[in-house]
SEMAR-284607 format. One record per residue (C-alpha): x, y, z. Coordinates in steps of 0.5 Angstrom, whole numbers, plus 500, padded with zeros to 3 digits. Each point is the difference from the previous one (the first is absolute). Example, Ala and Ser with C-alpha at 12.3 -4.5 7.8 and 13.67 -1.06 7.14 Angstrom:
<pts>
525491516
502507498
</pts>
This chain:
<pts>
475390499
494495500
494499496
494496504
493498499
495498504
493497500
494504500
500500508
507502501
503493501
507500496
501496494
507501497
505505503
506500495
506503503
497500507
504495503
507503497
498507503
497497507
503493501
493498501
498493497
494499497
497496506
502506504
496505496
493496501
494505503
503506503
507497501
503504495
499506505
506497504
504503494
498507502
503505505
496499506
498507500
497500493
496493501
494504503
499505494
502494495
495496503
494505500
501502493
500494497
494497504
497507498
502499492
497493500
494502503
498505496
504498493
504507500
507500498
505499506
506504501
505500506
507502501
503496506
507497502
501493497
505495504
505497496
504493501
505503505
495504504
502507496
494504498
498504494
495504498
495498495
494502497
494495498
494501496
495495498
494500495
494495499
499496494
493499498
496496496
495502495
494500505
505505504
501495505
507500503
504494498
507501503
505506502
506502497
505503504
507503500
506502505
505506497
506502504
499507502
506500506
504505497
494505499
498499507
507501503
501506496
493503502
503498507
506504499
496506498
496500506
505499504
504506497
493504500
500499507
507502501
499506496
494502505
503499506
506504498
495505497
496501507
507501503
502506495
499507502
498502493
493499497
500493496
495498495
499495495
496499493
498495496
503500492
495505498
501505506
494498504
502501508
500493503
504502507
502506504
504499506
498502507
504507500
496502494
494499503
503503506
502507497
495501495
494497503
498496494
499492499
501496494
493500498
500508500
506500495
497495495
496502493
505506500
498503507
508501501
499506496
496503506
506499505
504505495
500508500
496502495
506503496
504494500
494495498
501501492
507500500
501493504
494497497
504501493
506498503
497493502
496499494
507501496
503495505
495495499
500500493
508499499
501496506
505505503
501503507
497506503
503505504
497507501
498505506
493501502
496503506
496495504
494501504
502498507
494498506
501507503
498503494
507503497
503499494
508497501
504499494
502493499
505497495
496494496
504494497
497494497
503494496
497494497
501493502
501495495
499493499
506495497
497501493
500508501
493501501
498505505
496497506
499506504
503507502
504502507
500507502
502504506
499508502
505503504
499506503
504506498
496506502
506503504
504499494
495504496
499505505
508501501
500501492
494505500
503504505
507500497
496502493
497506504
507502503
503500493
494504497
501505506
507501499
500501493
494505501
505503505
506500495
495503495
498506504
507501502
503500493
494505498
502504506
508500497
498501493
496506503
506503504
504499494
496504496
499505505
508501500
500500492
495505500
504504505
507499496
496502494
498507504
507501502
502499493
496505497
502505505
508499498
503504495
507497499
499495495
505495503
496500506
493500497
502494496
503496506
493501504
496498493
504494500
499498507
493502499
500495495
503494504
495501506
495500495
502494497
500496506
493503502
498497493
503493502
496500506
494502497
501494495
502495506
493502502
497498494
503493501
496494501
505497505
503506503
507496499
501502492
499505496
497500493
504504495
495502496
497504506
507502502
501503493
493504500
502503507
507502498
497503493
495504504
505503505
505502494
494503497
499504506
507502500
500502493
493501497
502500493
503493500
498495495
502494504
497493497
500494504
500492498
500495505
498492500
494499503
501495507
507502500
502501507
506502504
501499508
499506504
507500502
503501493
494504497
501506504
508501499
498499492
494505501
506505502
504498494
495500495
498507503
507503499
501497493
493503498
502507503
507500497
497498493
495506501
505505502
506498495
496496494
496506497
504507502
497507499
493498502
499495494
495495501
501492499
498494503
503496505
499492500
500496506
499492500
500494504
500493497
502493501
506497496
504494501
498499507
502507502
496507501
502505495
499507501
502506496
499507499
501503493
499507496
501502493
504506502
507503500
502496506
505503505
505505498
507498499
505501505
494501505
502498507
498494504
494503504
497498507
494497496
505495496
503498507
494499503
498495494
506496500
500499508
492498500
502495494
505497504
496499506
494496496
505496496
498504493
505500494
499507497
502502493
500506496
500501493
499505494
494497496
501500492
495504499
502506505
499500507
502496506
498493503
501498507
499493502
500497506
500492501
498497507
498493502
493498500
501497507
504504506
507497502
499504507
500495506
493500503
</pts>
């Protein structure tokens, strides 16, 4: 803007560019006349600093508003240094004025913005805080101090960790460190110690405030009380856990009751001499036992809504072995393959009927042989099959109640059932059903 020189005592020698900036003539700047071009509020400061610099021989620096030819004022930064001779005596001063009006206006806007932020922060019901670019707290609103009893000084130097529940400190500290490293947003829940000595859950959020160039100036954050929400969620989890425990207990009782019924039917079948009646009772026993074993598999389920097919097949094999001690039942099911309980129990009945049928007809005359029971995932559907290596159902045999039950249950769960003779002998019955149930609700 302007370059100027003065004598050793501070009297102006030359004022290059001063006239165009201020409209003052050379005569008007003589002595202290140049002060008239400076804003009245800044003149005492400038006079004092220039006098001190001349007296001490130290560098002169000042920022002030300089009036232009049309009366407008712009901020300028003045700096002058003494020029000395070989003996160290000051010969003259060389000074310069630089325009800093844009920076000053930006600083003023920033101060006004921060003032508005703090007015808003003090009016908010949330705990509001601010840190510098490195994450060191430099502001908390009144609500923060009111709720926690901690002031800004107590939070600095990592002191804010003491406000958190011991179980939450490491997690939140790690999340905050990551946010500081990448410049992202913070969003986490933590328990904050209140003035009355209780911990309350708060949602902690923070975001960076950046300069026009993209550099992070500071971080602004809030802590919102969500303790009621957490309490409600905890109560809901407890209620769900209690309900699941009750359901498991009820299912355990159902399984025990069904096993008792099966035992009674088995006892009754042992006392019946008429073959057809005994066979009917044994079939009824197997069906009741199959439902009991399906409920046992449901008890082993991690979520009590679905059944692991590997568990169900093992239980069915155990039940069939109890009915037919000489049976050789071999199971194969993919790990992790599950089916919803609504369809798993009917499927258990179907497989029990097919296993019983295979044991009864595949190896007549008391012959021994294996029965294979498998379940797998294929092309997005569950395939369950029962296979034997025997002679199969005799030709001309009438349709039994078991076959009617199988087809009725297959229709109920939406399964497609196919029965075929294996090339190497024996019968294979395959059921294909969708992985997800189409039944509403």
